[in-house]
C-alpha positions as CSV (number, residue, x, y, z in Angstrom):
1,M,-0.2,0.2,0.0
2,P,1.3,3.6,-0.6
3,E,2.3,5.5,1.9
4,T,0.0,8.5,2.5
5,T,0.7,12.1,4.0
6,P,-0.8,12.1,7.3
7,S,-3.6,15.5,7.5
8,L,-2.7,18.8,8.8
9,L,-5.8,20.6,8.3
10,S,-9.1,18.5,7.0
11,A,-12.7,19.3,6.0
12,E,-15.0,17.1,6.5
13,N,-18.5,17.0,4.6
14,L,-18.5,20.5,4.5
15,E,-22.1,22.6,3.5
16,C,-22.2,26.3,3.1
17,T,-25.2,29.1,2.3
18,R,-25.8,32.2,1.4
19,D,-28.8,34.1,1.7
20,D,-30.9,30.9,1.6
21,R,-28.6,29.6,-1.5
22,L,-26.9,26.1,-1.6
23,L,-23.6,27.2,-2.1
24,F,-21.5,24.0,-1.7
25,N,-22.2,20.2,0.4
26,G,-20.3,17.1,1.2
27,L,-16.9,19.1,0.7
28,S,-13.9,17.3,1.9
29,F,-10.2,17.1,1.7
30,G,-7.3,16.8,3.3
31,L,-4.2,18.9,3.5
32,G,-0.9,17.5,4.2
33,S,2.4,19.1,5.3
34,G,4.5,20.7,2.0
35,E,1.3,20.4,0.5
36,V,-0.4,23.2,-2.1
37,L,-4.3,23.5,-2.7
38,Q,-6.1,25.6,-4.7
39,I,-9.6,26.2,-4.4
40,E,-11.2,26.5,-8.1
41,G,-14.5,27.6,-8.9
42,P,-16.7,30.7,-11.2
43,N,-17.6,34.1,-9.0
44,G,-20.1,33.3,-6.6
45,S,-19.2,29.7,-6.1
46,G,-18.2,29.9,-2.1
47,K,-14.3,30.0,-2.6
48,T,-14.3,32.9,-0.2
49,S,-16.8,31.3,1.9
50,L,-14.7,28.4,2.0
51,L,-11.8,30.1,3.1
52,R,-13.0,32.0,6.2
53,I,-14.4,28.3,7.2
54,L,-11.2,27.1,7.0
55,S,-9.7,29.6,9.1
56,G,-12.4,29.6,11.5
57,L,-13.9,33.3,10.8
58,R,-17.2,31.7,9.6
59,R,-19.2,28.2,11.1
60,A,-20.1,25.4,8.3
61,D,-24.0,25.3,8.1
62,D,-22.8,21.1,8.5
63,G,-19.0,19.1,8.5
64,M,-16.3,20.1,9.9
65,V,-12.9,21.4,10.4
66,K,-10.0,19.9,11.6
67,W,-6.4,20.9,12.6
68,L,-4.5,17.5,13.3
69,D,-7.1,15.3,13.8
70,N,-8.8,17.8,16.4
71,E,-11.6,20.6,15.4
72,I,-10.6,23.8,15.4
73,Q,-13.3,25.2,17.8
74,H,-11.3,22.8,20.0
75,A,-7.5,23.9,19.0
76,R,-7.7,27.4,18.9
77,E,-4.8,28.2,20.2
78,D,-2.8,26.0,18.5
79,Y,-4.8,26.4,15.4
80,Y,-4.3,30.2,15.0
81,A,-0.6,30.1,16.2
82,S,0.1,27.5,13.3
83,M,-1.7,29.2,10.6
84,V,-2.5,32.8,8.6
85,Y,-5.2,34.1,6.8
86,I,-4.9,36.9,4.4
87,G,-8.5,37.7,2.8
88,H,-8.9,39.6,-0.7
89,L,-9.0,43.0,0.8
90,P,-5.6,44.2,1.9
91,C,-6.2,45.1,5.7
92,I,-4.2,48.0,5.5
93,K,-4.9,51.2,7.8
94,N,-4.3,54.4,6.2
95,D,-3.0,56.5,9.3
96,L,-0.5,54.3,10.0
97,T,3.3,54.1,8.9
98,T,4.2,50.8,7.1
99,L,6.4,49.8,10.0
100,E,3.4,50.8,12.0
101,N,0.9,48.1,10.2
102,I,3.3,45.4,9.8
103,R,3.9,45.7,13.8
104,V,-0.2,45.5,14.3
105,L,-0.3,42.5,12.0
106,L,1.8,40.7,14.4
107,E,0.2,41.7,17.4
108,T,-3.0,40.0,16.4
109,R,-0.8,37.4,16.5
110,S,1.1,37.9,19.8
111,Q,4.3,38.3,17.8
112,S,6.7,41.3,18.1
113,V,9.9,41.2,16.4
114,S,13.0,43.9,15.6
115,S,12.8,46.8,13.2
116,A,15.8,45.2,11.2
117,K,13.8,41.8,10.4
118,V,10.7,43.9,9.2
119,E,13.2,45.9,7.0
120,E,14.9,43.2,6.1
121,A,11.1,41.6,5.1
122,L,10.0,44.3,3.5
123,A,13.1,44.4,1.3
124,S,12.4,40.8,0.2
125,V,8.8,41.8,-1.3
126,G,10.5,44.7,-3.3
127,L,9.8,47.5,-0.1
128,A,13.1,48.6,0.8
129,G,12.9,52.4,2.2
130,F,8.8,52.3,2.8
131,E,9.0,51.9,6.5
132,D,7.9,55.2,7.3
133,V,5.1,55.9,4.4
134,A,1.8,56.3,5.4
135,G,-0.5,53.3,4.1
136,K,-3.0,55.9,2.5
137,A,0.3,57.0,0.3
138,L,1.0,53.4,-0.9
139,S,-0.7,51.9,-4.2
140,S,-3.0,48.7,-4.2
141,G,0.4,46.6,-5.4
142,Q,2.3,48.0,-2.5
143,R,-0.1,47.5,0.2
144,R,0.0,44.4,-1.3
145,R,3.3,43.7,-0.7
146,V,3.1,44.9,3.0
147,L,1.1,41.3,3.3
148,L,3.4,39.8,1.7
149,A,6.3,41.1,4.1
150,F,3.9,40.4,7.4
151,L,3.2,36.7,5.4
152,L,7.1,36.0,5.2
153,L,7.3,37.2,9.3
154,A,4.4,35.0,11.0
155,E,6.1,32.0,10.9
156,A,2.8,30.1,10.6
157,R,2.6,26.5,9.1
158,L,-0.5,26.9,7.1
159,W,-0.8,30.0,4.5
160,I,-4.5,30.8,3.7
161,L,-4.9,32.9,0.7
162,D,-7.7,34.6,-0.9
163,E,-6.7,36.3,-4.7
164,P,-3.2,36.7,-3.4
165,L,-2.4,38.1,-6.9
166,T,-4.7,41.2,-6.8
167,A,-3.3,44.3,-7.7
168,L,0.4,42.6,-8.2
169,D,2.3,43.3,-11.1
170,V,4.3,40.6,-13.0
171,N,7.3,41.0,-10.9
172,G,4.9,40.5,-7.6
173,V,3.1,37.3,-9.2
174,D,6.7,35.9,-9.5
175,L,7.4,36.8,-5.8
176,V,4.2,35.3,-5.1
177,E,5.1,32.1,-7.0
178,S,8.3,32.1,-5.3
179,M,6.9,32.2,-1.8
180,I,4.9,29.6,-2.0
181,L,7.6,27.1,-3.4
182,E,10.0,28.1,-0.9
183,H,7.1,28.0,2.1
184,R,6.2,24.6,0.5
185,E,10.0,23.5,0.9
186,Q,10.0,23.7,4.3
187,G,7.4,21.6,5.2
188,G,4.7,24.7,5.4
189,S,1.2,24.5,3.5
190,V,-0.8,26.8,1.3
191,I,-4.2,27.2,0.1
192,F,-5.2,29.5,-1.9
193,T,-7.9,30.9,-4.6
194,T,-6.7,32.8,-7.4
195,H,-8.5,34.1,-11.2
196,H,-5.1,35.0,-12.1
197,G,-3.5,31.5,-12.6
198,M,-0.5,30.5,-11.0
199,Q,2.2,28.5,-12.5
200,L,4.1,26.7,-10.2
201,P,6.6,24.0,-10.9
202,C,5.2,21.4,-8.2
203,E,2.4,19.0,-7.7
204,M,-1.3,20.8,-6.6
205,K,-3.7,19.1,-5.5
206,S,-7.0,21.6,-6.2
207,V,-10.9,21.1,-5.4
208,D,-13.5,22.5,-7.4
209,L,-16.7,24.1,-5.9
210,A,-18.5,23.7,-8.9
211,Q,-18.8,20.0,-8.6
212,C,-19.9,20.5,-5.2
């Protein structure tokens, strides 16, 4: 019998409705260490709703989500320390500087890092010299890159990313792809949605909500 990768995260018979409309049901899958999963489906099929369920921000109408075989509601501390969710809209505060925005995001994870590490992460995503720039002065693509810098600093095993390529130029898309590959090579796992296509030279799992 071939060996199977134990699941870090598993979805069991998930069902989700919105405005009395069934988005998906009977949805089950598992994600192991070092695996990448793409959630596919047309607009309105429930991709964002699924990611919010997986990240614990919304309860499924039926079924359960497990982290290391424990329901995430019963493993909150370990799960939230191990997972980071980045939504479709960049949560950057206009009146805070880039450095301050990252510190606020890290505080939500009870993390504190040195200014030198933040500056290193910003340089890695093409924002060297933007530490003291206010959020309101950043372009949409730069705001997205701030979140990528936060992702590098978050030290999470599982990344859940909703449309991570939004507002990014070609170099930004390449950056996200390389970050995912490096995270995977280090044993991290990724779940993402995108309308733009992700060119990853590795095996990926997929779930098509149009089939659920």
